[in-house]
N, C-alpha and C positions, 0 to 999 in steps of 0.2 A: 294771590288767593288767601282769603282769611281762614285761619285754622284755630281750632279750639285747644287751648292749653290751660294748665293750672296756673293761677296767678302766683307770681313770686313776690308781689308787693302787697296785694290786698287779700291776705289770707288770715283765717282764724284757726282752722284745724289743718286742712290739707291744701287749701287754695282752690277747691273745686267751684264753690259758689262765686268767688272772685273772678275766676276764669270764665265762667258762664256769663256773669254780668258784663265783663269786658267784651266778650264775643257778641252779645246781643245789644250792647250799648245801654244797659239798664243798671240801676243801682244794685250792687251785690246784696244789700240788705233785703231787698225784695226777693231775691233768689233764695236767701237763707230762710226767710219767712215761708216761702213756698215749700222748702224741704221740711221744715217743722210741721207745717200743715199736713203735708203728705204723710209724714210719720205718725201724726196723731190721728188723722182721719182714716187712712187706708193701711197704715202699718208698714208701708214699703219704702218710705223715705230714707231710712237709715241704710237699708240694703242697696238702694240706688246710689246713695252717696259713697258707700264703700266700694262698689263696683267702679264708679266714676273716678274715685281716688286712685284706684289701681290701674285703670286703663288710660286715663288722660296723661299725656306727657308733660313734663316740666317745661316752661318757657325757656329757661336758661340753657338747658341741654340742647334744645332744638335750634336756638339762635346761634349757639356756638358751632354746631354742626353745619349750619347753613353758611356761616362766615368762613369756614375752612375751605380754601380752594382745592385741597386734595380730594374733597368729597364730590367734586363735579366731574 
């Protein structure tokens, strides 16, 4: 099953846009532009980004936990 993670390779600030881009298979630059547009037009883009940065797990931590046989 595909899960949403913050990107560890394609990150500018926290990796949120890179992770969303990887999840949906689109260019993360388009996701970044969407957050900028949301911030400028509706004023909620920054708040959404901060919440996503707090709630989205890091890819590295989750993959290490999944590889550890003691967790099964």
